[in-house]
C-alpha positions in Angstrom: 89.0 48.0 29.4 84.8 45.8 29.8 85.3 45.8 32.9 85.5 50.5 32.7 82.9 50.6 30.1 80.4 48.2 32.2 81.4 50.0 35.6 80.6 53.3 33.8 77.2 51.2 32.3 76.4 50.7 36.0 77.1 54.0 37.8 75.7 56.0 34.4 72.0 53.9 34.2 71.7 54.9 38.6 72.1 58.3 36.9 68.8 60.8 36.2 68.9 62.4 32.7 69.6 66.1 33.6 73.6 64.7 35.7 73.8 62.5 33.3 73.1 65.5 30.5 75.2 67.9 32.9 78.2 65.6 33.6 78.5 64.9 29.3 78.1 69.3 29.4 81.3 70.0 31.5 82.7 67.3 30.2 83.4 68.6 27.3 83.3 72.0 28.1 86.3 71.0 30.5 87.9 69.1 27.1 87.2 72.2 24.9 88.6 73.9 28.2 91.6 72.5 28.5 92.3 72.1 24.6 91.8 76.0 24.1 94.7 77.0 27.0 96.9 74.9 26.3 96.9 75.5 22.6 96.7 79.3 23.9 100.1 78.5 25.9 101.7 76.8 23.6 100.8 78.8 20.5 102.7 82.0 23.2 105.7 80.2 24.2 106.6 79.5 20.7 105.7 83.0 19.6 108.6 83.9 22.2 110.5 81.4 21.2 109.9 82.5 17.2 110.8 86.6 18.3 113.5 85.9 20.7 115.5 83.8 17.5 115.0 86.3 15.4 116.7 89.2 17.5 119.6 86.6 17.9 119.6 86.2 13.9 119.4 89.9 13.2 122.1 90.3 15.9 125.0 87.3 15.4 124.6 86.6 11.0 124.8 90.9 11.6 127.9 90.1 13.9 129.0 87.5 11.3 128.9 89.8 8.2 131.0 92.3 9.6 133.6 90.2 10.9 133.4 87.9 7.0 133.6 91.5 5.1 137.2 92.7 7.3 139.3 89.4 7.6 140.3 86.3 7.4 141.3 85.3 10.6 139.4 85.7 14.0 142.1 86.3 15.6 143.5 89.5 14.5 142.6 93.0 16.7 139.7 93.3 14.1 137.2 90.7 15.5 138.1 91.7 18.9 137.0 95.2 18.3 133.7 93.9 16.3 133.2 91.4 19.7 133.7 94.7 21.7 131.7 97.6 20.4 128.7 94.3 20.0 128.7 94.0 23.5 128.6 97.5 24.9 125.7 98.0 21.8 123.8 94.9 23.2 124.5 94.9 27.3 123.6 91.9 28.8 124.2 89.2 26.2 126.1 85.8 26.1 129.4 86.5 23.0 132.2 84.4 22.2 133.7 84.0 18.5 135.4 80.7 17.6 137.7 79.3 15.3 136.8 76.2 12.7 137.6 74.3 15.8 135.7 75.5 17.9 138.2 77.2 20.0 137.1 80.2 21.6 139.1 84.2 20.0 141.7 85.1 22.4 141.2 82.5 24.3 142.5 79.0 22.9 139.6 77.7 25.0 137.2 75.2 24.2 134.2 76.4 23.8 131.8 75.0 25.6 129.0 74.8 23.2 130.5 72.6 21.0 128.7 69.9 19.4 126.4 73.2 18.7 129.3 74.8 16.8 130.2 71.9 15.0 126.7 71.3 13.8 126.6 75.0 12.5 130.1 75.0 10.8 129.0 71.6 9.0 125.8 72.2 7.3 126.8 76.2 6.9 123.6 77.3 8.9 122.6 78.4 11.7 122.1 76.5 14.5 119.6 76.9 17.8 120.2 75.4 21.4 118.4 75.7 24.9 121.2 75.8 27.6 122.1 77.2 30.9 125.4 78.6 31.6 126.2 79.4 35.6 122.8 80.2 36.4 120.9 81.7 33.8 119.1 80.4 31.3 119.8 80.9 27.6 118.5 80.7 23.8 122.1 80.6 22.6 122.4 80.7 18.5 126.0 79.8 17.0 126.1 81.4 13.0 128.9 80.9 10.5 131.7 83.2 9.4 131.4 83.3 5.6 134.6 85.4 4.1 135.3 84.6 0.8 132.3 81.7 0.8 134.7 79.6 3.5 133.5 79.4 7.4 136.8 80.5 9.3 134.4 80.9 12.2 131.6 81.1 14.7 129.0 84.0 16.8 128.1 81.9 19.3 125.5 84.5 20.8 123.1 83.8 23.9 120.6 85.5 25.5 118.1 85.0 28.6 115.5 83.5 28.5 114.3 83.5 32.2 112.3 86.8 32.2 110.2 84.7 28.8 110.6 81.4 31.4 109.6 83.3 33.7 106.6 84.9 32.5 105.3 81.7 31.0 104.9 79.6 34.5 103.0 83.1 35.4 100.9 82.2 32.6 100.5 78.5 32.6 99.2 79.5 36.5 96.6 82.5 34.8 95.5 80.3 32.8 95.2 77.0 35.3 92.9 79.5 37.1 91.0 81.3 34.0 89.3 78.2 33.4 88.5 76.9 36.9 86.7 79.9 36.5 85.0 79.3 33.9 84.2 75.8 34.3 81.8 76.7 37.3 79.5 78.7 36.1 79.5 76.8 32.6 78.7 73.3 35.1 75.9 75.1 36.5 74.5 76.4 33.3 74.7 73.0 32.2 73.0 72.2 34.7 69.8 74.4 34.4 69.9 73.4 31.5 69.6 70.3 31.7 66.9 70.8 33.9 65.4 73.0 31.5 64.9 70.5 29.3 63.8 67.7 31.5 61.4 69.3 33.3 58.9 68.4 30.9 59.3 64.6 30.6 60.1 64.5 34.7 55.9 66.9 34.4 55.2 63.7 32.3 56.2 61.1 34.6 54.2 62.2 37.0 51.0 62.4 34.8 51.4 59.1 33.5 51.3 57.9 37.0 48.3 59.6 37.4 46.3 57.9 34.0 44.9 54.1 35.9 42.5 52.2 34.1 39.9 53.5 35.5 40.9 57.3 34.2 41.9 56.6 30.5 39.4 59.3 29.0 42.3 61.6 30.5 44.6 63.2 28.3 48.1 64.4 29.1 49.3 68.5 28.9 52.4 69.6 28.9 54.0 72.7 28.1 56.1 72.1 25.2 59.9 73.2 25.1 60.8 71.2 21.7 59.6 69.3 18.8 60.7 66.3 20.8 59.0 67.2 23.8 55.9 67.8 21.8 56.1 64.7 20.3 56.6 62.5 22.7 53.0 63.7 24.5 51.2 63.5 21.1 52.1 59.5 20.5 51.5 59.4 24.3 47.9 60.8 24.1 47.4 58.6 21.0 48.9 55.8 23.0 46.2 56.7 25.4 43.7 56.5 22.6 44.2 53.3 21.6 44.5 51.8 25.0 40.8 53.7 25.8 39.3 52.0 22.4 41.1 48.8 23.0 39.5 48.6 26.8 36.5 49.2 25.6 36.5 46.9 23.0 37.9 44.1 25.1 34.7 44.6 27.7 31.9 45.2 24.9 33.7 41.9 24.2 33.6 40.4 27.0 29.8 41.7 28.4 29.2 40.1 24.4 31.0 36.6 25.4 29.1 36.0 28.2 25.5 36.7 26.6 26.5 34.4 23.9 27.5 32.4 27.0 25.1 32.9 29.0 21.6 33.3 27.1 22.4 28.8 26.2 23.3 27.9 29.5 20.4 29.1 31.5 17.9 27.5 29.0 19.6 24.1 29.1 19.1 24.6 33.1 16.0 26.1 32.7 15.4 23.4 30.9 16.6 20.5 32.9 15.0 22.1 35.5 11.1 21.9 33.9 12.0 18.5 33.1 12.9 16.8 36.4 10.4 18.8 38.2 8.0 15.8 37.3 7.3 12.6 35.9 7.0 13.0 32.0 6.1 10.3 29.0 8.7 9.9 26.2 8.0 12.3 23.3 8.0 15.6 26.4 11.3 13.4 27.1 13.0 13.9 23.7 11.7 17.7 22.8 13.7 18.6 25.7 16.7 16.9 24.7 17.1 18.1 21.4 15.9 22.0 23.0 19.4 21.3 25.0 21.3 20.3 22.0 20.1 23.2 19.8 21.7 25.3 22.7 24.6 23.4 23.4 25.3 23.3 19.7 25.0 27.3 19.6 27.1 27.2 23.0 29.7 24.8 20.9 29.8 27.0 18.1 30.3 30.4 20.3 33.0 28.3 21.8 34.9 27.2 18.5 34.8 30.7 18.0 36.4 32.6 20.4 39.2 29.6 19.9 39.8 31.2 16.9 40.6 34.7 17.8 42.6 33.4 20.4 44.7 31.3 18.1 44.9 34.5 15.8 46.0 36.7 18.5 48.6 34.2 19.4 52.5 36.0 18.4 53.8 32.8 17.3 51.1 31.6 14.4 53.4 31.3 11.5 55.2 28.8 13.7 52.4 26.3 12.5 52.1 27.3 8.6 52.6 24.4 6.2 52.5 24.7 2.5 49.0 24.4 1.7 47.7 23.5 -2.1 44.8 26.2 -2.0 42.6 24.9 -5.2 42.3 22.0 -3.7 41.3 23.3 -0.7 39.0 25.4 -2.8 37.9 23.0 -4.5 36.9 20.6 -2.4 34.5 23.6 -0.5 33.2 24.5 -3.3 31.7 20.7 -3.9 30.1 20.9 -0.1 28.5 24.9 -0.6 26.8 22.7 -3.5 25.3 20.4 -1.3 24.1 23.2 1.0 23.2 25.7 -1.8 20.6 23.0 -3.1 17.9 23.8 -0.3 18.0 27.0 -2.0 18.0 26.4 -5.5 21.8 28.2 -5.4 23.7 27.8 -9.0 27.2 27.9 -7.5 30.3 28.2 -10.0 33.7 27.3 -9.3 36.7 28.8 -11.6 39.9 27.4 -9.3 43.3 27.9 -11.0 45.2 24.7 -10.7 48.4 24.4 -7.9 48.4 27.9 -5.7 50.0 27.3 -3.4 50.0 29.3 -0.2 51.9 29.4 3.3 49.4 28.6 6.6 47.4 26.7 8.7 44.9 24.1 6.2 42.0 24.1 9.1 41.7 27.7 10.1 41.7 29.2 6.0 39.2 25.9 5.2 37.0 28.5 8.4 37.3 31.7 6.7 36.1 30.0 3.3 33.6 28.3 4.8 32.1 30.9 7.2 31.8 33.2 3.7 30.0 30.5 2.5 27.5 30.1 4.7 26.9 33.3 5.0 26.6 33.9 1.0 23.8 31.7 1.2 22.6 32.7 4.3 21.8 35.8 2.2 21.5 34.9 -1.1 17.5 34.6 -1.9 16.2 31.5 -3.1 17.1 30.9 -7.2 19.9 33.5 -6.7 24.1 32.2 -7.6 27.3 31.9 -5.9 30.3 32.5 -7.8 33.8 30.8 -6.3 36.8 32.5 -8.3 40.6 31.5 -7.7 43.3 33.2 -9.5 47.7 34.6 -8.9 48.2 38.3 -9.5 51.6 39.0 -9.1 53.3 37.8 -6.3 49.1 37.2 -4.4 46.1 34.3 -4.4 43.1 35.7 -4.7 40.2 34.2 -3.7 36.7 35.7 -4.9 33.5 34.8 -2.9 30.5 36.9 -5.1 26.8 36.1 -4.8 23.7 37.8 -6.3 22.1 38.0 -2.8 20.3 40.8 0.2 23.8 42.9 -0.3 24.9 44.9 2.5 23.8 48.9 3.6 27.2 51.1 3.1 26.9 52.0 7.1 27.2 48.3 8.2 30.0 47.2 5.9 32.4 49.3 8.4 31.8 47.2 11.0 31.3 44.2 9.2 34.2 42.5 10.4 33.1 43.3 13.8 32.9 40.5 16.7 28.8 39.9 17.5 27.8 42.0 14.4 24.4 41.9 12.1 23.3 44.2 9.3 20.1 45.7 9.8 17.3 43.8 8.4 19.6 40.4 8.7 18.2 40.1 12.8 16.0 37.5 11.7 17.9 35.2 9.5 20.1 32.8 11.7 23.7 33.8 12.6 25.7 35.6 15.7 27.8 37.8 14.1 31.4 35.7 14.7 31.8 34.1 11.1 33.1 37.0 9.4 35.0 39.0 12.6 36.9 35.4 12.7 37.3 35.4 9.0 39.1 38.0 9.1 41.0 37.9 12.2 42.7 34.3 10.8 43.3 36.1 7.3 45.3 39.1 9.1 47.0 36.3 10.8 47.8 34.8 8.3 49.3 38.2 6.8 46.4 38.8 4.1 43.9 41.1 3.7 40.0 40.4 2.8 37.9 43.6 1.2 34.1 43.2 1.0 31.9 45.0 -1.9 28.8 45.3 -1.9 24.9 46.9 -2.7 21.8 46.8 -1.5 19.6 44.6 -2.9 22.6 43.5 -5.7 24.7 40.6 -3.8 28.6 40.7 -2.1 32.2 40.4 -3.0 34.3 39.1 -0.9 38.3 39.3 -1.8 41.2 36.7 0.2 44.4 37.7 -0.6 47.1 35.5 0.7 50.7 35.7 -0.6 52.5 33.1 -2.2 54.7 30.1 -1.3 58.2 30.8 -2.1 
């Protein structure tokens, strides 16, 4: 059975949808035709049989009733006269009268239908059978003769069914021819319908093959003959939109990364070349090395951010997750942030609930909060304040970082988490625009969410939501 199914799958796999639909449509029509024609044949056969039995029952019961009313002995002359008259009235039928022992009246031979006669006498009801007598096929009835409640014999009557049999044979051939006549057009119709159904898919396939990364702005237009086709085309066009946006972002990202890496490398290279062009004193060498170190740190920070992006995009990040006490993690970051804030005389307030456990990677989550707090320190003027809160709401750990800084304009909020994005008016502040984008990517990789609310010159609130560990 498995071998047959495997073979069937292999055959169907190599066929086009059009041929598969045609085959299934043809098989269904064939099965329906066979069932209908077979049912019609069986119903016709049974109708003929019932009509024959009804005719036999009518005549046999009439003869049996006549004999039972006129005599109590099937061997008297009255019985012979009734049989003679019945044969003349119904020509071409087989008719016998037997006693209870199955002997034929006026012949005293044992009837050839002894089993049928015995069954009719024992059950006191008519019994039927099909039997070939000589060269004729007969439908035969044995009807018990009742005289004052006593069975005295049977009337055995047979009707030729050769004509009916031949008619059923002709009907069978006719139905077969009709089935073949109907099936051929149905197959052709099925092929046409399947071709009509899959034609949009064929057109769609051809047009899809013409789309490459060079012409992602192209859109598929296929005559929609069904809601499914319309949905398929619409979804594919939406996919093209997403792919186009992804390609544009990746190209932009590659360009931005190239710029971020190229500039420090160019400075380092030119600085080294100028320094080595002639002999210099120690102060000049020290100044040159400090410049090289500064740009090397920038390059290292950019590469570290790119590595964090690459980590957040991998599909198996959750394998590296462990249970983390987020309360302890944020307490340590709070202490460090106070040192960062001293240079600007910023007040740092921490309100952290105890023993809040989440699932994640400790160094990556640390990077999230360090980046957010680092931003708050950068963009909060002298003598401002920063507050850090951690609490539980339903099944989420909620961390809030609020500052009294410069704030973010509404137009900049939409792109605040994009790579290499700097808010308008803040370009003079040191940074490369990767911190918040990295924080966003890491939080999403942890299955969490990060939100920002801000108003220009009134401060900013970053909210990080992470699922609690069970």
